[in-house]
Residue frames as qw, qx, qy, qz and C-alpha x, y, z in Angstrom:
[[0.000, 0.888, 0.460, 0.000, 0.00, 0.00, 0.00],
 [0.390, 0.006, 0.010, 0.921, 1.17, 3.43, -0.80],
 [0.176, -0.041, 0.041, -0.983, -0.77, 6.51, 0.32],
 [0.538, 0.155, 0.552, -0.618, -3.71, 4.32, 1.33],
 [0.746, 0.426, -0.221, -0.462, -4.01, 2.79, -2.16],
 [0.888, -0.158, 0.426, 0.068, -3.35, -0.91, -2.58],
 [0.066, -0.570, 0.664, 0.479, -0.30, -1.76, -4.63],
 [0.841, 0.367, 0.064, -0.391, -1.65, -3.37, -7.82],
 [0.711, 0.507, -0.482, 0.068, 1.71, -4.86, -8.73],
 [0.800, -0.579, 0.151, -0.048, 2.76, -7.19, -5.91],
 [0.887, 0.185, -0.035, 0.421, 5.98, -8.08, -7.75],
 [0.311, 0.641, -0.180, 0.679, 7.35, -4.65, -6.94],
 [0.570, -0.738, 0.058, -0.357, 6.43, -4.76, -3.28],
 [0.114, 0.557, -0.769, 0.294, 9.25, -5.62, -0.86],
 [0.599, -0.159, 0.636, -0.460, 6.80, -7.97, 0.92],
 [0.861, 0.339, 0.349, -0.147, 6.14, -9.86, -2.30],
 [0.222, -0.527, 0.626, 0.530, 9.36, -10.69, -4.14],
 [0.573, 0.373, -0.456, -0.570, 9.02, -11.71, -7.80],
 [0.931, -0.053, 0.267, -0.244, 7.69, -15.25, -8.18],
 [0.126, 0.565, -0.795, -0.181, 10.41, -17.81, -8.85],
 [0.884, 0.019, -0.395, -0.248, 10.01, -21.38, -9.85],
 [0.852, -0.496, 0.168, 0.031, 11.32, -24.06, -7.54],
 [0.235, 0.739, -0.631, 0.037, 15.07, -24.49, -7.33],
 [0.990, -0.122, -0.060, -0.047, 16.45, -28.02, -7.19],
 [0.011, -0.757, 0.636, -0.152, 19.72, -28.95, -5.50],
 [0.967, -0.062, -0.243, 0.033, 21.46, -32.33, -5.28],
 [0.170, -0.764, 0.595, -0.182, 24.17, -32.79, -2.65],
 [0.990, 0.048, -0.121, -0.049, 26.14, -36.01, -2.89],
 [0.172, -0.693, 0.699, 0.038, 29.31, -37.79, -1.93],
 [0.326, 0.298, -0.871, -0.214, 30.51, -41.34, -2.56],
 [0.084, -0.120, -0.956, 0.253, 27.98, -42.87, -0.14],
 [0.092, 0.629, 0.692, -0.343, 24.83, -40.73, 0.04],
 [0.081, 0.215, 0.356, 0.906, 22.81, -38.13, -1.83],
 [0.109, 0.589, 0.625, -0.500, 19.92, -35.81, -1.08],
 [0.128, 0.437, 0.498, 0.738, 17.66, -34.06, -3.58],
 [0.096, -0.524, -0.493, 0.688, 16.28, -30.81, -2.19],
 [0.153, 0.662, 0.483, 0.553, 13.77, -28.31, -3.52],
 [0.308, -0.563, -0.358, 0.678, 13.58, -24.72, -2.43],
 [0.197, 0.692, 0.308, 0.623, 13.20, -21.08, -3.14],
 [0.064, 0.233, -0.331, 0.912, 12.49, -17.93, -1.21],
 [0.094, -0.518, -0.779, 0.341, 9.92, -17.67, 1.58],
 [0.058, 0.867, 0.418, 0.264, 7.35, -14.83, 1.50],
 [0.373, -0.894, 0.052, 0.244, 9.83, -12.96, 3.73],
 [0.529, 0.785, -0.319, 0.048, 12.49, -13.38, 0.99],
 [0.435, -0.599, 0.670, -0.055, 14.56, -15.86, 3.01],
 [0.476, 0.335, -0.767, -0.269, 16.13, -18.87, 1.29],
 [0.731, -0.182, 0.497, -0.431, 14.46, -22.17, 2.17],
 [0.425, 0.299, -0.812, -0.264, 15.19, -25.80, 1.25],
 [0.774, -0.184, 0.439, -0.418, 13.40, -29.04, 2.03],
 [0.189, -0.281, 0.914, 0.224, 14.46, -32.59, 1.29],
 [0.723, 0.236, -0.179, -0.623, 12.45, -34.20, -1.50],
 [0.986, 0.070, -0.141, -0.053, 14.30, -37.55, -1.62],
 [0.230, -0.746, 0.625, -0.009, 17.48, -39.25, -0.47],
 [0.938, 0.234, -0.254, -0.035, 19.60, -42.23, -1.43],
 [0.445, -0.680, 0.583, 0.022, 22.35, -44.20, 0.29],
 [0.373, 0.477, -0.755, -0.252, 24.71, -46.55, -1.44],
 [0.956, -0.126, 0.012, -0.265, 23.96, -50.24, -1.52],
 [0.593, 0.510, -0.569, 0.253, 27.71, -50.96, -1.70],
 [0.809, -0.581, 0.065, -0.055, 28.88, -53.14, 1.16],
 [0.214, 0.736, -0.624, 0.151, 32.56, -52.90, 1.99],
 [0.913, -0.296, 0.255, -0.118, 33.94, -56.33, 2.73],
 [0.276, -0.525, 0.757, 0.275, 36.94, -58.54, 2.32],
 [0.788, 0.407, -0.186, -0.423, 36.65, -60.23, -1.04],
 [0.958, -0.137, 0.236, 0.084, 38.97, -63.05, 0.00],
 [0.536, 0.766, -0.302, 0.187, 42.02, -61.47, -1.55],
 [0.851, -0.169, -0.260, 0.424, 45.32, -62.85, -0.31],
 [0.319, -0.907, 0.073, 0.265, 47.59, -60.64, 1.77],
 [0.413, 0.822, -0.392, 0.016, 50.89, -59.36, 0.41],
 [0.087, -0.573, 0.790, -0.201, 52.85, -61.60, 2.79],
 [0.209, -0.162, 0.955, -0.137, 52.47, -65.29, 2.20],
 [0.345, -0.083, -0.718, -0.599, 49.12, -65.63, 0.43],
 [0.084, -0.331, -0.869, 0.358, 46.97, -66.28, 3.51],
 [0.148, -0.680, -0.501, -0.515, 43.54, -64.79, 3.90],
 [0.386, -0.430, -0.448, 0.682, 44.05, -61.93, 6.31],
 [0.071, 0.801, 0.218, -0.552, 43.54, -58.20, 6.39],
 [0.628, 0.710, 0.241, 0.210, 43.49, -56.51, 2.99],
 [0.563, -0.088, 0.067, 0.819, 46.61, -54.72, 1.82],
 [0.013, 0.592, 0.138, -0.794, 46.50, -50.95, 1.49],
 [0.084, 0.166, -0.604, -0.775, 46.35, -51.11, -2.33],
 [0.128, -0.370, -0.898, -0.203, 43.24, -53.27, -2.09],
 [0.059, -0.631, -0.548, 0.545, 41.52, -50.76, 0.20],
 [0.069, 0.478, -0.186, -0.856, 42.07, -47.98, -2.33],
 [0.132, -0.021, -0.815, -0.564, 40.80, -50.18, -5.14],
 [0.114, -0.499, -0.855, 0.091, 37.69, -51.04, -3.16],
 [0.004, 0.602, 0.274, -0.750, 37.06, -47.34, -2.44],
 [0.141, 0.293, -0.490, -0.809, 37.17, -46.69, -6.20],
 [0.154, -0.233, -0.916, -0.289, 34.81, -49.59, -6.85],
 [0.080, -0.585, -0.691, 0.416, 32.41, -48.23, -4.22],
 [0.055, 0.519, -0.022, -0.853, 32.56, -44.73, -5.70],
 [0.193, 0.126, -0.680, -0.696, 31.82, -45.97, -9.22],
 [0.127, -0.362, -0.923, -0.006, 29.07, -48.26, -7.91],
 [0.004, 0.638, 0.524, -0.564, 27.28, -45.37, -6.19],
 [0.098, 0.400, -0.293, -0.863, 27.76, -43.08, -9.21],
 [0.190, -0.096, -0.842, -0.496, 25.93, -45.68, -11.36],
 [0.153, -0.498, -0.822, 0.229, 23.25, -46.15, -8.71],
 [0.020, -0.582, -0.263, 0.769, 22.78, -42.40, -8.27],
 [0.084, 0.192, -0.505, -0.837, 22.60, -41.70, -12.01],
 [0.220, -0.309, -0.857, -0.348, 19.62, -44.05, -12.45],
 [0.209, -0.597, -0.657, 0.410, 17.91, -42.82, -9.29],
 [0.064, -0.460, -0.021, 0.886, 18.47, -39.18, -10.23],
 [0.127, -0.039, -0.645, -0.752, 16.98, -39.68, -13.69],
 [0.265, -0.494, -0.821, -0.112, 13.84, -41.15, -12.12],
 [0.226, -0.604, -0.459, 0.611, 13.60, -38.37, -9.50],
 [0.030, -0.287, 0.223, 0.931, 14.07, -35.57, -12.05],
 [0.217, -0.218, -0.733, -0.607, 11.31, -37.07, -14.21],
 [0.297, -0.539, -0.777, 0.134, 8.94, -37.64, -11.27],
 [0.196, -0.675, -0.320, 0.635, 9.33, -34.05, -10.04],
 [0.470, 0.786, 0.317, 0.247, 9.48, -32.57, -13.56],
 [0.408, -0.743, 0.151, 0.509, 12.80, -30.89, -12.82],
 [0.671, 0.696, 0.116, 0.228, 14.34, -28.94, -15.70],
 [0.280, 0.734, -0.386, 0.483, 17.31, -27.44, -13.82],
 [0.838, -0.537, -0.092, 0.038, 19.28, -28.95, -10.94],
 [0.122, 0.806, -0.523, 0.250, 22.55, -27.88, -9.31],
 [0.945, -0.136, -0.273, 0.118, 24.75, -30.80, -8.25],
 [0.138, -0.822, 0.476, -0.282, 27.17, -30.21, -5.36],
 [0.984, -0.161, 0.013, 0.077, 29.69, -33.00, -4.79],
 [0.489, -0.627, 0.446, 0.411, 33.43, -33.50, -4.28],
 [0.350, 0.659, -0.460, -0.481, 35.32, -33.16, -7.59],
 [0.064, -0.256, 0.956, 0.125, 36.32, -36.83, -7.62],
 [0.371, 0.354, 0.823, -0.245, 32.71, -37.94, -7.31],
 [0.434, 0.687, 0.049, -0.581, 31.49, -35.38, -9.88],
 [0.192, 0.510, -0.723, -0.425, 33.84, -36.99, -12.41],
 [0.129, 0.036, 0.991, -0.011, 32.49, -40.47, -11.70],
 [0.374, 0.541, 0.596, -0.460, 28.88, -39.25, -11.80],
 [0.323, 0.646, -0.253, -0.644, 29.42, -37.36, -15.06],
 [0.095, 0.283, -0.892, -0.341, 30.45, -40.65, -16.73],
 [0.095, 0.235, 0.959, -0.125, 27.26, -42.39, -15.58],
 [0.326, 0.557, 0.371, -0.667, 24.59, -39.72, -16.11],
 [0.567, 0.484, 0.604, 0.283, 22.84, -40.17, -19.47],
 [0.293, 0.068, 0.261, 0.917, 23.73, -37.51, -22.04],
 [0.140, -0.627, -0.556, -0.527, 20.07, -36.47, -22.27],
 [0.479, -0.786, -0.364, 0.144, 20.32, -35.13, -18.68],
 [0.589, -0.056, -0.058, 0.804, 23.53, -33.10, -19.09],
 [0.042, 0.484, 0.202, 0.850, 21.62, -29.91, -20.04],
 [0.555, -0.700, -0.345, -0.288, 19.54, -30.17, -16.83],
 [0.776, -0.520, -0.154, 0.322, 22.47, -30.55, -14.41],
 [0.239, 0.848, -0.297, 0.367, 25.05, -27.94, -13.44],
 [0.843, -0.147, -0.379, 0.352, 28.09, -29.17, -11.53],
 [0.143, -0.863, 0.258, -0.410, 29.59, -27.46, -8.48],
 [0.663, 0.141, -0.636, 0.367, 32.57, -28.88, -6.62],
 [0.231, -0.496, 0.422, -0.723, 32.06, -29.02, -2.86],
 [0.366, -0.159, -0.898, 0.185, 31.36, -31.35, 0.05],
 [0.327, -0.267, 0.123, -0.898, 27.97, -30.26, 1.40],
 [0.611, -0.247, -0.707, -0.257, 26.27, -33.54, 2.38],
 [0.408, -0.209, -0.690, 0.560, 26.94, -32.94, 6.08],
 [0.107, -0.026, 0.148, -0.983, 24.84, -29.73, 6.12],
 [0.253, 0.481, 0.761, -0.355, 21.19, -29.61, 7.17],
 [0.291, 0.668, 0.550, 0.409, 18.64, -28.13, 4.73],
 [0.164, -0.966, -0.171, 0.100, 18.69, -24.87, 6.75],
 [0.480, -0.611, 0.354, 0.520, 22.49, -24.70, 6.67],
 [0.502, 0.212, 0.620, 0.564, 22.49, -25.47, 2.95],
 [0.164, 0.857, 0.448, 0.195, 19.99, -22.67, 2.28],
 [0.232, -0.952, 0.061, 0.187, 22.36, -20.22, 4.00],
 [0.691, -0.215, 0.404, 0.559, 25.52, -21.54, 2.29],
 [0.093, 0.648, -0.192, -0.731, 26.70, -18.83, -0.16],
 [0.007, 0.169, -0.813, -0.557, 26.92, -21.15, -3.18],
 [0.007, 0.427, 0.902, 0.068, 23.42, -22.53, -2.60],
 [0.044, 0.690, 0.423, -0.585, 21.76, -19.30, -1.43],
 [0.058, 0.442, -0.380, -0.810, 22.80, -17.66, -4.70],
 [0.093, -0.116, -0.880, -0.451, 20.88, -20.34, -6.62],
 [0.067, -0.567, -0.792, 0.218, 17.81, -19.76, -4.42],
 [0.123, 0.758, 0.369, 0.523, 17.70, -16.10, -5.33],
 [0.433, -0.867, -0.168, 0.183, 19.01, -14.40, -2.19]]
């Protein structure tokens, strides 16, 4: 209201920021992922809520590989641990790519920012179907440990939400 007359254009009012479509964010690492949707509240504060989540089905275990000393079946050598970490990372990238495609279709998402460590982004990029590449924008960062409220206030995410 200005001078007792209602404001006919709410998009110009500070109490009514311009309408934005939903913003979609995926935060992931080698073991878990969360898909969040958000935007600005009526008070122009960034807000996110979790729409879906996924945890890896990879089970770390001794695959019966012999040890470096003497061929017995004991604790895995260090090289084997690194190899298994890579296998787990690639496994979850494949799992996440299929899940993400289904989630994006179910929620009719046409733009999604992906935040993940650089190493995982590379693995995920190889697994995501080419038809989804135009929907996803990649951002290097480890954000899976943050709550939705903390994510909404994180500078890289808040900028995508419009604040």
